[in-house]
C-alpha beads as a LAMMPS data file, in Angstrom:
LAMMPS data file: protein, C-alpha beads

120 atoms
119 bonds

1 atom types
1 bond types

-500.0 500.0 xlo xhi
-500.0 500.0 ylo yhi
-500.0 500.0 zlo zhi

Masses

1 110.0

Atoms # bond

1 1 1 0.000 0.000 0.000
2 1 1 1.191 3.509 -0.841
3 1 1 -0.342 6.614 0.716
4 1 1 -0.083 9.954 -1.032
5 1 1 -0.818 13.300 0.564
6 1 1 -0.951 16.439 -1.541
7 1 1 -0.456 19.959 -0.271
8 1 1 0.209 23.439 -1.572
9 1 1 -2.971 24.196 -3.467
10 1 1 -5.062 27.309 -3.079
11 1 1 -6.053 30.516 -4.781
12 1 1 -3.700 32.577 -6.897
13 1 1 -4.109 35.375 -9.420
14 1 1 -3.436 34.828 -13.095
15 1 1 0.270 34.971 -13.791
16 1 1 1.096 33.770 -10.298
17 1 1 2.758 30.624 -9.040
18 1 1 2.027 27.687 -6.790
19 1 1 4.085 24.712 -5.721
20 1 1 2.292 21.474 -5.058
21 1 1 3.825 18.757 -2.934
22 1 1 3.015 15.064 -2.778
23 1 1 4.408 13.102 0.131
24 1 1 4.498 9.344 -0.290
25 1 1 4.534 6.828 2.525
26 1 1 4.072 3.111 2.957
27 1 1 5.540 0.616 0.523
28 1 1 7.403 3.139 -1.606
29 1 1 10.469 1.134 -2.509
30 1 1 9.082 -0.082 -5.815
31 1 1 7.518 3.155 -7.014
32 1 1 8.525 3.551 -10.639
33 1 1 6.725 6.708 -11.689
34 1 1 5.249 9.663 -9.844
35 1 1 2.800 11.861 -11.674
36 1 1 0.497 14.816 -11.358
37 1 1 -2.874 14.750 -13.034
38 1 1 -5.618 17.305 -13.016
39 1 1 -9.320 17.470 -13.600
40 1 1 -10.606 20.795 -14.798
41 1 1 -14.301 21.657 -15.209
42 1 1 -15.871 19.903 -18.156
43 1 1 -12.792 17.858 -18.996
44 1 1 -11.511 14.396 -18.271
45 1 1 -8.611 13.867 -15.940
46 1 1 -5.385 14.590 -17.800
47 1 1 -1.686 14.153 -17.246
48 1 1 0.121 17.277 -16.102
49 1 1 3.613 15.898 -15.502
50 1 1 5.416 12.721 -14.548
51 1 1 8.874 11.739 -13.375
52 1 1 10.453 8.306 -13.230
53 1 1 13.196 6.803 -11.114
54 1 1 15.845 8.145 -13.428
55 1 1 14.369 11.636 -13.225
56 1 1 13.120 11.493 -16.769
57 1 1 10.193 13.855 -17.054
58 1 1 7.237 14.280 -19.343
59 1 1 4.562 16.952 -19.519
60 1 1 1.137 17.512 -20.948
61 1 1 1.114 19.625 -24.085
62 1 1 -0.752 22.429 -22.358
63 1 1 2.088 22.953 -19.863
64 1 1 4.220 24.706 -22.498
65 1 1 7.223 25.181 -20.226
66 1 1 5.259 26.728 -17.373
67 1 1 5.436 23.815 -14.919
68 1 1 8.300 21.730 -13.556
69 1 1 8.129 18.406 -11.755
70 1 1 10.877 17.303 -9.405
71 1 1 11.433 14.790 -6.653
72 1 1 13.273 14.649 -3.355
73 1 1 14.020 10.999 -2.688
74 1 1 15.206 11.684 0.863
75 1 1 11.801 13.157 1.697
76 1 1 9.819 10.775 -0.527
77 1 1 8.167 13.829 -1.986
78 1 1 7.366 14.979 -5.491
79 1 1 6.837 18.627 -6.320
80 1 1 5.051 20.463 -9.072
81 1 1 6.181 24.035 -9.532
82 1 1 3.540 25.888 -11.498
83 1 1 4.318 29.308 -12.913
84 1 1 2.368 31.659 -15.174
85 1 1 -0.871 30.133 -13.996
86 1 1 -4.009 30.919 -15.931
87 1 1 -7.696 30.546 -15.032
88 1 1 -7.833 27.517 -17.337
89 1 1 -5.446 25.779 -14.932
90 1 1 -8.084 25.818 -12.191
91 1 1 -9.173 22.397 -11.064
92 1 1 -8.364 19.501 -8.788
93 1 1 -4.801 18.232 -8.978
94 1 1 -4.044 14.627 -8.113
95 1 1 -0.808 12.891 -7.292
96 1 1 -0.359 9.390 -8.636
97 1 1 2.212 6.698 -7.947
98 1 1 2.825 3.667 -10.104
99 1 1 4.378 0.822 -8.201
100 1 1 5.977 -2.074 -10.011
101 1 1 6.785 -5.153 -7.979
102 1 1 7.671 -8.624 -9.297
103 1 1 5.264 -10.273 -6.905
104 1 1 2.395 -7.822 -7.219
105 1 1 2.655 -6.529 -10.756
106 1 1 1.715 -2.919 -11.519
107 1 1 -0.392 -0.953 -9.049
108 1 1 -1.677 2.607 -9.219
109 1 1 -2.188 4.775 -6.158
110 1 1 -3.892 8.161 -6.047
111 1 1 -3.912 11.006 -3.603
112 1 1 -7.132 12.626 -2.482
113 1 1 -6.657 15.620 -4.743
114 1 1 -6.054 19.254 -4.023
115 1 1 -7.868 22.303 -5.338
116 1 1 -6.130 24.951 -7.407
117 1 1 -8.025 28.110 -8.264
118 1 1 -6.630 30.801 -10.531
119 1 1 -8.505 34.070 -10.643
120 1 1 -8.452 36.366 -13.705

Bonds

1 1 1 2
2 1 2 3
3 1 3 4
4 1 4 5
5 1 5 6
6 1 6 7
7 1 7 8
8 1 8 9
9 1 9 10
10 1 10 11
11 1 11 12
12 1 12 13
13 1 13 14
14 1 14 15
15 1 15 16
16 1 16 17
17 1 17 18
18 1 18 19
19 1 19 20
20 1 20 21
21 1 21 22
22 1 22 23
23 1 23 24
24 1 24 25
25 1 25 26
26 1 26 27
27 1 27 28
28 1 28 29
29 1 29 30
30 1 30 31
31 1 31 32
32 1 32 33
33 1 33 34
34 1 34 35
35 1 35 36
36 1 36 37
37 1 37 38
38 1 38 39
39 1 39 40
40 1 40 41
41 1 41 42
42 1 42 43
43 1 43 44
44 1 44 45
45 1 45 46
46 1 46 47
47 1 47 48
48 1 48 49
49 1 49 50
50 1 50 51
51 1 51 52
52 1 52 53
53 1 53 54
54 1 54 55
55 1 55 56
56 1 56 57
57 1 57 58
58 1 58 59
59 1 59 60
60 1 60 61
61 1 61 62
62 1 62 63
63 1 63 64
64 1 64 65
65 1 65 66
66 1 66 67
67 1 67 68
68 1 68 69
69 1 69 70
70 1 70 71
71 1 71 72
72 1 72 73
73 1 73 74
74 1 74 75
75 1 75 76
76 1 76 77
77 1 77 78
78 1 78 79
79 1 79 80
80 1 80 81
81 1 81 82
82 1 82 83
83 1 83 84
84 1 84 85
85 1 85 86
86 1 86 87
87 1 87 88
88 1 88 89
89 1 89 90
90 1 90 91
91 1 91 92
92 1 92 93
93 1 93 94
94 1 94 95
95 1 95 96
96 1 96 97
97 1 97 98
98 1 98 99
99 1 99 100
100 1 100 101
101 1 101 102
102 1 102 103
103 1 103 104
104 1 104 105
105 1 105 106
106 1 106 107
107 1 107 108
108 1 108 109
109 1 109 110
110 1 110 111
111 1 111 112
112 1 112 113
113 1 113 114
114 1 114 115
115 1 115 116
116 1 116 117
117 1 117 118
118 1 118 119
119 1 119 120
């Protein structure tokens, strides 16, 4: 079992910044990928950014260089630095962990989500 706790959301004006954090606990040894997803009004949940064990990163097309994902292995925490936020970025942001274990296969774990609101 992997538990994920997000923090850092809130309200910001357009053009501002937020940094989201996702702290992982539990059976984290076999976590292969950590990701941030979001669900904005009227849209399906979409990938924002992901980072693997080798610190390879990938981003959704809409990020366009505005966001950066990073990880602190000592703190078992993944961060999402979001700059130049726009109202269209408002929504619920979710942390996800993909655990790969020989005995258990591939398992997905999700955080509870955190609200991000960007005002015009």
